[in-house]
N, C-alpha and C positions, 0 to 999 in steps of 0.2 A: 567578898572580894570586890575591888573596884573594877568596874567595867568601862572600857572606852569604846565608843561607837565610831567606826571607820565609814566616812561618807563619801559619795561621788563627788569629786572636786569639780569646780568650774574650770572648764578647759579651754576658755575663750569667749570673746565677747558674744559671739553668735551661736555657741554650742550649748545646747539645752540638754543633751543625753549622750550617753556612751554605751557601747556594747562590751560586755565581758568577754574576753577572748580565752583567758587562761587564768586559772588560780595557781599562782606560784606556791602558796602555802595552803595547807588544808586544815580542816578542824582538828585540833589537838596538837598541831604543831607549835613548837617554841619560836618566837619571833623576837629579834632584836630591833632596837630603833634604828630606823632607816632601811630595814630589810624590805625587799620587794614583796609585796602581798599579792597583787594581782596585776594582769596585763589588760589594758582596755583599748578600745578603738573608736574613733569617731569618724565622720565622713571626710575628716581632713588630716589627721594624725594618729599614729599609735603611740601609747604612753604607758607608764607604770605608775602605780600607787604605792608609795612607800608607807611603812608603818611609822607614826609619829611617836609611839611609845613601845616599849619592851613588855613582853608577857606572853600569854598563850592564847592563840587564836581559838575561841571556843565554838564560833558559829559563823557560817557564811550564809548570807540570806538570799543570794541569787545564784544561778547556775551559769555555767559557760554557755555563751550565746544569748543571754538575756540582755535586753536594752533597758538601761536604768536611768531615770532622770537625774539631773544634777541636784545635789542636796539630799539625795536618798541614803539611808544607812544600808551598807552593803555587807558590814561584817562586825563582830564584836570580838574585842581582845579583853581578856582578863589580865589586868596589870599585876594582879598578885601571883599569877602563874600557878595558882593552886589547882589541883587535880583531885581534891578529896571528894568523898561520896556526898558531903553535905553541900558542897558548892555547886555540883553539877545540876541537881534540880533548880537550884535558885537561878542559875544561869539560863536554864530552859525556860523558867518562868518569866524571866526579865525579858527574854527574846520573843516569846510567843504572845504575851499579853497585848503588845502594841500592833501586832500583825495585821489583824483585820482593819484597823483604822488606817494603818500605813498602805495596805494594799488598795483600799477604796480610793485613797487620795492619789495614788500612782495609777489610775485608769483601770483599777481592778486587775492588776497584772497577775494575780494568782486566785482569783475568786471563781471557782469552778460552778458554782451555783447559778451565777448571774450570766457569765459568758463562757460557757465550757469550752467552745471551740476558738474564741477569739485569740487566745494566748498560746494555744498549742501549734506553733507554726510548723513543728515537725510533722504534722499531719498532711502537710502540703508539699508537693514536689517542685513547687515554683519558688524562685528567689524573690525575696522581698528585702528592700533596703531597711536599715534601722529607723530612718525617717517614716517610711510607709508603715512599718510595724507600729510605731509610736502613735501615728495618726489613727490607725485602725483601733488601737487599744483605748484611746481617749474618746472615740466616737462609738465604741462597742460594736465595731464591724467584725463579724466572725470570719474565720478562715474560709468557710465555704463561700461566704460574700465575696471576699478578696479574690477567691479563685474564679468567681463568675465575671469579674470586671475585665474588660478587654483592654490589655495594655498597649500604650502607644510607644513604649520604650523598644530598645533593641530586643529581638527575638520575642516581642510580645510582653515585654517585662512591665509590670505596673509601676507608674511614676507617681510623684506627689500630685502632679497635675491631674492624673487619672482619679485618684482617691478623692481630691477635693471636689472635682466635678461630680463624682459619684454621690458624695455627701450632699451636695448642693440639690441634686435632683432625687434624693432619696425619699421615697414616699410619694413623689409627684406622680410616678408611673409605676404602678404595681406589676405591670406585665413584663418589664424587662429590667434587670439590674444593670445594663450596660450604661456607662456615663454619657450624658449629652456633651455636645461640643461646648466647651467653657466659653464664658462671655467674652473673654479677652482674646479668643483665638478667632481665626477667619471663619466666617459663617459657611456652613455646607463643606467643610474641608473633608475630602475623602479619607476614609479610614486606611491606614497603612496595612497591606497584606504582605507578610513576609513569605519570600519564596522558599520552597522545601529545599533543604540541603541533604544531599546524598553523600554517603562515604563509600570509598573503595577500598579494596584490600591494600593493606599497608598504610592507610592513613592513621595519623596519630590524633586522639581526641584528648584535649587538655582542658580542664576546668579553669576558668579564669580565677586568679586569686582575688581576695576582697577588695584590694586597692583597684585592680583593673576593672572590676565590676562597677565600683563607684565613678571611676573616670568614665566608662561607657555609658552609664546612665546620665552623667552630668553633661556629656557632650551631645547626646541625643536631645536632652531637654533643652540645651542652648540653641540648637537648630530649629527646633519646634517653636520656641518662644521668641526668638529674634530673627526678622529677616535680615540676612547677611548681605552686605555689599563690600567689596574689596577694592581699594585703590592702590596704585603703585607709583613710585617715584624712584629715580636713580640719583645717588649721592656721591660726589667727589669727596672721599675721606683721606686724600693724599696727606694733608697737613697732620691729621690725627695719626695716621700710619707713621710718618716720619717723627712725630713727637714720641709716640710710644717707643719706637726703636731707640730713641735717644735716651730715654729715662728708664727703661725697663731693668737694666742691669743694676744701676745705682739704687733704684727703688727696692728691688728684692734685696740687695745687700743691706740696705738701711732698715727695711720693715719685715724682712724675712718672708715676704709673700709677693705673689706676682700682681702686675697691673694689666688688665685685660682691656679689650674694647667695650665690653658690656657697661661698665660704670659711665663711660662717656656718652653712650647711647641713652641710658637711664637719665642722666643729667639733662641732656637735651630734651628728652620727653617730659620730664617734670617742668622745665622752664616754659615749654610750650603749652602745657596744661594750665598754667597760670593765665596764659593769655587767651586760651580758649577753654573756659570752664564747662562749656557745653559737652565736651568730651570726657570730662572728670565727672560723671554723672550715673545715675541709675534710673531705671523706670518702674513705677509701681502702678499698675493699671493705666490710667490716663494721667497720671501725676509724673512729673520729672523732678527727681531728687538731685540737686546740685550739690556735690561734695565739697565740704570745707577744707578738709585735709587731702594732700596729694600723697597717696600710699600706692607705690607701684610694685606690682607682683613681677617676679621673673621666673618663667617656666624653667625648671631645672630636671634634667633627665636623671634617673636613679640607676644604680648598677643592675637592678633587676629588670630594667626595660620600662618601668612605670614613670610616671610624672608627678612632680609636686610643685607647688607655686609659693615659695616664701616671699614675704612682703617687707619692703623697704618703707618704714613709716616716715611720713613727713619728708619725702625726698627733696622737695623743693627748698627745704631749710637746710640741707647738708651741704658741705663743701665737696669738691671732687675727691679729696681724700676720705672724707666721711663716707661717701658712697661706695668707693673702692673697698674700704674696710668692711662696710655692711654686706656688699655682694659676696666678697670672699668668705666671710664669717657664715653667713646663711647658706651658701653653696656646700661648704665643707660640712656643716651640720646635717644639711639635707642628705647628703650621701652616706652618713653613718646613722641616720635615723635618729637624730638627737635634737631636732627642732622642737621648740615649745609651741603649744597650740596658738598662743597669741601671735607667733611669728608667721602663721600662714592664714591669718584672718584679717579682715578689714581692708583688703585691697580695693583701690578705686579705679585702677588701670593696670593693664598687663603687657609685658613685653616677652617675646619668645625669639630665641636666637637661632634661626635655621642655619646660619653660617657655620655653626659649631660643627656641623656634619656635612659641610662643604655644599650645602644647597644654595642655589642662587636666590631663591625667595620661596614664599608660600602663602597659603591663604588660611590663616589660623582661625579657630572657632572662639568666639567670644567667651570670656570667663564670666558667667552670670554671677551676680546681678549687674555687672558693668556693661558699658555700651561700646567699648572699643578695645581692641588688642593690637599691638604693633609688631610686625614681624621684621626681623633683622636678617638680611641674606649674606652670603659669602662675599668677602672683598676679593676682587680680581683686578689685575692689571689689564688695562684696555687702552687702545689708541682713541684719543677723543680730540675734538676740535676745540681750541682755546682762542678767545677773542683777545688780542693784544693791541697795543697803540700802533704797532707795526703792521697789524693785519691778523687774520686768521692763521694759526699754526696747528700742526697735529703733534701731540705729546702724549706720552705714556703717563696714565693716571690710575690710582687706585679707586675703583668704582664699586659701589655697593647698591643693590636694589632693596628698597624698603617698602613694606606693605602695611596697610592699615585696613583691618576688617571692622566694620561698625554696624550698628544697629539702626537700620533704615527707618525705624519708628520715629526716632528723634534726631538722627544724624543724616543729613543728606549728603550728596556728593560735593556740593560746594564747601560745606563745613569740614568734611573729612579731607578735602583736598587742600584746604587752606591750613589745615593743622599739619598734614603731611609736609607742605611747602615750608612751614615755619620750622619745623625740626630739621629739614634740609638746610636751610639757611644757617641755623645754629651750628650744625655739624661742619659745614663747609667754611664758616668763618671762625673755626676754632683756632685759638692762638697757640702758634707753635712754641711760643716762649712761656707757656703756662708752667708754673711751678707747683709741684705737688709734694 
């Protein structure tokens, strides 16, 4: 019978592996073309792998919870759908023969003889992210070694930086497995000691879900990597508010969707990034990478309380209408968990809208490996002093506080302030006659 190999697909430009969270179909099940076979998760998005053929699923090569590199075979479908006695041994033979070579190539994921403890993460009561597990497998780090590493993440969690530091110093000091301070970090940095947390009668203890664990690790890592500085500026957005009030009903009637303030802020941020490319950058050790593309992420709250950051690619090349369409489409797909992996990767700058929850402003955490993130506060009516040809007057205006958190390794206060000031100018000079 003809056999078809189901492989782990490439789920985005920066994604090299995924975790199998649930097998929808089991060995022996009949599958139709486009039937969902397995649910997978990366550090960015959840997804499903459909069957490209119809037949019988005769073998699954990985278990739920396994981390699988992109391009690896994860299952075999018999397109003939046969279940005869003659076909079963052939199927087993075809599956089992390539196993040793495949497992060695995949960091000896299932080779018990060489690294018996490295792959059995169930033997540990500590949580390790898929990325940490993958590095451990590639470097033949056993679970007992991982357990001995002092984690710098929240609640002592082992991060990528901890593992890489451990690998760098592995073998240099046989006395202690604890990682030395990484070369890129501040020298003699004190080790963080977490305070004990006591519980009282009636307290409820809830394990974080997978996405919240990833968010927690990412946020702690960002604060450790980048020295954060935040600058603030107030913006008179009266022209924008009046314009939106004028066009929102006709736009919704014509396009069937809302026009919000977010696309206008993203448009201004993108234009300012073209003038200040130092903000549209990343840091790699002592190298600065200036990004050619302006890809702006927008932090989006999910119904379950978690957060995801879909990305508007080449935002500087889009019209205002194009940005409105992109913002609405990404936000809607995010809320129903239908984003493609490519839609949440490749960001070079991020915006987050505190005003959605009526917050005046905030100090956001940089979305690594970017160097800045812009916070948008609530719009409030306030009395302000206006300069006119007849003298100063007090008027009621719509005012918003905008913040910019930036990586002080490469962005100093002058550059951060100039960028914020330019965004302010673009917003305050918004043409109230703009046609969309």
